[in-house]
N, C-alpha and C positions, 0 to 999 in steps of 0.2 A: 857459525862454527865449520871447520873445514873438514871435509870427509873426503879421504885419499882412495877409496875404492868404490865401484859404482855397485847399485842392487838391481835385482832383477826388474824385468819391464813386463807387465801384463795388460795395461790399457789405462784409462782416464775415467775416473768416478767424478762427475760434475755434482755441485751444490743444487739443491732442489728447493724451490720455494724459498719462504722467508726464515726457515728457521733449520737449525743442523738436524741429519737425520743420523741416530745412533748406529754403530756397528758394534760386532761382538767379537770378543776373544774366542769363544768356544766354537767349535765346528757344529755342533748339533742342531744349534738355533741360528735360523735366519730371517724369521719374521720379525718385522718391525712393531713397534708400540710407540704409541702417542697419547696425547690427552687434550681434552676440549672441556672448557667451562663456561658458565654463564653466571650473572649475580644480579641481586637485587640492592640499589644503592641509594641512601638518602636522596631525596630531591631528583632525582635522575630515573628513578624506578629500574625496570630491566635493563642491562647492559650485557652485549652490544645493544643499541637501539634498533638495529635492523634485524633482530630475530637470530643472529649469527652466534657464533662462539669465538672464544679467546683461545688460540693454539699454544702449544708448548712453549712456555716460558714467558708469554705475554702478559701483560698486565692488564688485571680486573680492578676496577675502582678508581680512586683518585689518590694524589698526593699534594698536600698544600692547600687543601680545600675544607679539610675537617669534616669530611663526610665519612658516614658509618656505611660498611656493609651490613646488610641485615640478613642476607641467606645468598645460596648458592648451590648450583648442581655441577657435578662432574662426571665426565665420560672417558673411557677409554678410546682409541682409535688406532687403526692399524690392523694389519693381518693377525697378529698374534692374540688379538682379542677374541677372534673366532676359533683360529687354530689351536690355541692353547687354552682357551676359556678362561681368560683372566678376566679379574673384577678388580675395580678401584673402591676402597671403602674409606668413608671420611666421617669425623665426628667434630662436633662444634661446641663451644662453651658461649651461651647466649645471656645477655643481661638479664637479670631476675629470674632466671630459668636455671642456670648451670649448664652442665654436659648434658647433651641429649641423650648418651648412654655412656655407660662406664668407661673411663679411659683403656681399660684392659679387657674391654669386652668386645673385640673386633668385631665379630660375626652380628652383633646388634646395632653396629654403625650404619648409617646411611650408605648407600652402595649405587654406582653405575646409572647415574642419572636422576636418583631420588633427590628431592629438595631437602637442605638442611638448613635450619634457621627458623626464623618466624616471619609471619606475613600480618601487615597492618596493625602491628603492634610498637613500631618505631623504635624497636630493640636492636641494640648492635650485637655483632659478633665480637666476642673478645679473644678466642683461641681456636686453633684447629689442629687435628691430626690427619693424617693420609697414611693408607697402606696398600698395597698390591698384594692381591692373593691369586692362587691357582684354583683348579677345579675342586680340590678337596678343602678350600678354604685356607691353607697353609701360605705363608709368605712367599713370594715367587724367589728364584734363586739367580735368575739372569737380569733383572731389571730392578731398579730403584724408583721409588717417586720422592723426588726434592721440591722442596717449596718454601718460599720466605714471604713474610707479611709485614707491611708498614703499619706500625703501631701509634697510636695517638702519644704524642710526646717523645717517643723512642725511635721513630722513623724506621730504617731497615736495620737497625743495630743488631739483631739477634742473628743476621745471616740466614744462609739456607739450611734448614732441617730435613731429614727424611726418614722415611719408612716408620711412622707411629710416632715420632718425637713430636712434642708439644709445641707448636708456634704460636706466640703471642702471649697474653697473660690471662691468668683468672684470679679475680678478687682484688683487682687494681683498679677496677672501672675504666679500663682504658680500650677505646673502639679500635677494631680492623678497619683500615682505610682503603687498603689495598692486597692483593695477592698475586705472586708467580707461582705457577705449577709447572714442572716439566718432567717427563720420563727420562731416566739415564741409564746406560746399559751397564752390567756387572761384568767383571772377568770371573769367567767360570771354567773349569776343565783345564785345557791347556791352550797354549798360544795357538790360533787359527793359522795354519800356513797359507791359507788362501786370503787372508787379510795382511797378516805381518811375517817378517822373518828377522831373525836376531843376526847381528853382526860379529863377525870375526876378523878384526885389523886392529892396527895400532893408530891412535890419534893423539899428538902431543905425548905426554908421558903416561897414557893409559892404554892399555891391551884390552880391548873388547872381547869378552868370552861368553858364549852362549850359555854356559852353566851359571852365569851371574843374572839370568833372566828367568823367571818363574812366576806362575800364577797360583795365588795361596789365599784362603778366606775372603775371596770375591774381590781380590786386588792383584795388581800387576805390581811384582817387586824387582828393582834392578839393585843388585846387591854390590857394595864396595867391601870385600873382605879386609879384616883387620890387618893393619901393618902392610897395606899394598896401596897401589893406585890402579890396581884392576878394576874393572866394571862392565857395565853392559849396556847395549843400545838395540833399539828395534827401528824398524822401518816398514812402512807400507809396501806390499809387493807391486801395488799399482800406483801410477803417477796421478798427480791430483791437479785440479785447475782452480779456478776462482771459486770462492765460497767462504764458509766460517768455520775455523777448526778451533777446538775447545778442549781443555784438560783440567781435571781436579786430581791435584797431586801435594804430597808433603814431602820437603826434601829432605835430604841426608844432612846431617851436622858433620860436614867434612870441610873444613877451610882449605883453601887452596884448590878447589874444585868447583865446577859448575854445572847446573843442570840446563840441558837445551830442550826445546819444544820448538821446533822449526820445520820448514819446507826447503828441499834443497835438491839439486839435479847436479851432476858432474858436468864439465869440470869445476875445480874450486873457482870461486869469485863469479861464475858466469851466472847463476839463478840461486837465489836464496833470501830467505825471510826467516829472521831468527827471535824468539824470546830466549834469553840465558840469564840465570839468576845463580848469584853467588850462593853456595851451600853452606851458610852459617847464619847465626841468629840475626846479626845486624846485615842482612844481606842486601845487595843492590841488584836493580836488575837492569839489563840492556836490550834495546830493541834494534835491530840492523837490517839493512837489506842490501844485497848485491846486485848487480845487473850488468851484462855484457862486459865481464871480466874486471868489474871494479866495484868498491863499496861505494854506494850511493847515498845511504843515510845511517846515522848512528846515534843514539840518545841513551844516556845513563841516569836511571832515577833511582832515589832510595826508598825502599818499602816502608811502609808504616807498620808492620808487623813482622814477626819473627816466621819466616817461611819453613823452618825445620820443625816448628810446634804443632802445626796442624796443618789440615787441607784447605788450599786455597785454589780459586779458579782463574785460569790463564786463557786468553782468547786472542786469535789473530782472524780478523775480519779482510779478505783479501779480494778485491775486486780490481778491475782494468786500470782504474786511473787511484785508487787509493789503497791505503793498508791502514787499518784501525788496530791498535792493542790494547786490550781490556785486561783489568786484574780485577777479580771480584765484581764483575759487571761494571766497572768504572773505566771510562776511556782515559788512559794516560798518554798515549802518542799517536798523531796522525800523520802519516806520509802521504805526499801527494805528487813526489817526483822521483824519479830512479825507480821505478816500479819495473820488476822482472815480468815477463809475459809467458814464458814457456812453461810446460806443466813440470811438476816437482813431485818429490816423494815427501810424505809426512812422517818426521823421525822425533824420537825422544832418547836423550841419552844423559848420563851423569859422568863427567870427564875431568882430569888434570891437565890443564894447558901448559905449555911451554912457558907462557908468561906470567905464570904464577910460582910461588914458592913450590917447593920438592917436600910436600908434608904429607905422608902416606896417613891414611886414618889411623889412629891409634886402637879404634875399635871398630868392629863390622858396622856398618851403615847401610840404610837401605832408602832409596828414592821409592815411595810408594803412590801408585797410580789407581786412584777409585774408579776413573772411568775417561775416555776419549770419546768426542762426539764430533763429526762433521757432516 
């Protein structure tokens, strides 16, 4: 997508280690939070085998081998664990035993490195719940814990659950074979001007207005007012370099507009990496790169779901020689040529391009963003 005005320059934030580091919308919270976990797996014993841990989003267990997870431990990492006194609670459903605690009795769940499951009984885990709490035992407001499980016969079909929701099955005799857990930031308070700025300029048929960007109910909302083609846009205040950039969002139902999640630096066509999605139930998705004043790659794909109906995850993995694009953790496109190399701003918007029909939204629509990580 083409941006006609430059945004402010503060510096470069580099990608660290193997996983994204969450940032926050609110000005008050700067502490980071992560998660580490280990488990006991049929025939393999304790994993990882080197007495280490699996970090944010890493896979614990196996897929395609028919091996059950029998138990696990989960702990928080990062400075927020100590400074905010946060805890992670978890509850599991075990073959022949049922839930270790009532599903609504959070304070009696296992927590902070306790072992959940069974030992020496060859009994599978069948379901799990996880929840973050603060020092008072209440759910935290600035982070969420997300998790997904690979289930016997069902695979990853349940998708990501969060904040106490049940992942897996109870009463179907299906084993949990693998699990991924990650901590993601919530939007709280107001947009932090040290992290983001809102745009005020015209792009295509759209006038971006700061009043169309707001934080509400733990989400960032970009609004398209009824019977208009106005909208909103955010940009990081600092330039970004190589790394992984990920967003969880639910698109507006506003045909003839698109949502963009992208890296960009002026002038137009010079440095850009785009994910662009049509804002309609049968939406298509476009992956594009620009370098040295020209478009270098462009791929358009059909989505297998309605992007306006629910939240989905979109990710750009940007390295010096490659760009990988993911949707819901599935690699859809790989670029290995025409890679831009200068730092860029990370941006999100919803807008009406000149090359689509002039069809204002008949009703107010919103692009809802659950979290952004990089």
